[in-house]
VOTOR-192323 format. One line per 5 residues: number of its first residue (from 1); their letters; for each residue x, z negated, y negated of C-alpha. Coordinates in nm, 2 decimals, decimal comma, padded with zeros to 4 digits. Layout:
<rs>
NUM) a) X:Z:Y; ...;
</rs>
This chain:
<rs>
1) mvtae) -00,94:00,74:00,76; -00,96:00,37:00,83; -00,63:00,19:00,79; -00,50:-00,13:00,95; -00,54:-00,29:00,61;
6) dvlsi) -00,91:-00,19:00,60; -00,97:-00,35:00,94; -00,79:-00,67:00,85; -00,96:-00,70:00,51; -01,31:-00,66:00,66;
11) ateag) -01,23:-00,91:00,94; -01,09:-01,16:00,69; -01,40:-01,13:00,47; -01,63:-01,19:00,76; -01,42:-01,48:00,89;
16) riagl) -01,34:-01,29:01,22; -01,03:-01,21:01,41; -00,94:-00,84:01,44; -00,75:-00,66:01,70; -00,56:-00,34:01,65;
21) airpe) -00,41:-00,11:01,93; -00,10:00,10:01,85; 00,03:00,35:02,09; 00,40:00,30:02,18; 00,49:00,66:02,07;
26) qlrla) 00,35:00,59:01,72; 00,64:00,34:01,66; 01,01:00,38:01,62; 01,32:00,17:01,57; 01,41:00,16:01,20;
31) dagda) 01,68:00,03:00,97; 01,59:-00,30:00,81; 01,59:-00,13:00,46; 01,36:00,15:00,56; 01,03:00,17:00,37;
36) galpa) 00,76:00,00:00,57; 01,00:-00,14:00,83; 00,90:-00,48:00,98; 01,15:-00,73:01,12; 01,13:-00,79:01,49;
41) tagra) 01,31:-00,93:01,79; 01,39:-00,70:02,09; 01,26:-00,79:02,43; 01,31:-00,62:02,76; 01,33:-00,24:02,80;
46) vflgn) 01,15:-00,08:03,09; 01,29:00,26:03,21; 01,01:00,50:03,30; 01,20:00,82:03,39; 01,15:01,04:03,09;
51) dsrlh) 01,16:00,75:02,84; 01,17:00,37:02,82; 00,93:00,12:02,67; 01,08:-00,15:02,46; 00,89:-00,48:02,44;
56) lqlad) 00,94:-00,66:02,11; 00,79:-00,93:01,89; 00,73:-00,91:01,52; 00,85:-01,20:01,30; 00,50:-01,34:01,29;
61) gtplm) 00,48:-01,35:01,67; 00,28:-01,03:01,72; 00,38:-00,86:02,04; 00,44:-00,48:02,03; 00,58:-00,21:02,25;
66) lrlpa) 00,75:00,12:02,14; 00,87:00,43:02,32; 01,24:00,50:02,33; 01,32:00,86:02,40; 01,54:00,95:02,69;
71) gtepp) 01,91:00,88:02,62; 01,84:00,61:02,36; 02,03:00,29:02,43; 01,78:00,00:02,40; 01,88:-00,30:02,18;
76) apgsa) 01,99:-00,61:02,37; 01,71:-00,86:02,44; 01,69:-01,12:02,16; 01,86:-00,90:01,90; 01,72:-00,86:01,55;
81) iavaa) 01,57:-00,51:01,50; 01,32:-00,34:01,27; 01,03:-00,13:01,36; 00,82:00,13:01,16; 00,56:00,39:01,21;
86) apg) 00,68:00,71:01,36; 00,65:01,02:01,13; 00,35:01,23:01,18;
</rs>
């Protein structure tokens, strides 16, 4: 399996920029102390019926989007959050 680190390593060695797509359902809100959690800032949440999509920005400026299950209260825009890979 090719990891994100593999892609970035190859791109860096070749002097190229790499892009990586992550599906919103593969991410989750996390506690700042969780293993692998990355600090981020919450953006707007968009309600889609069965769930919501939360727009966010990592500390380095990378934009991401994650899926919030139905009934999950989204964090306020501008609040400090953490994001991690969803289990599985």
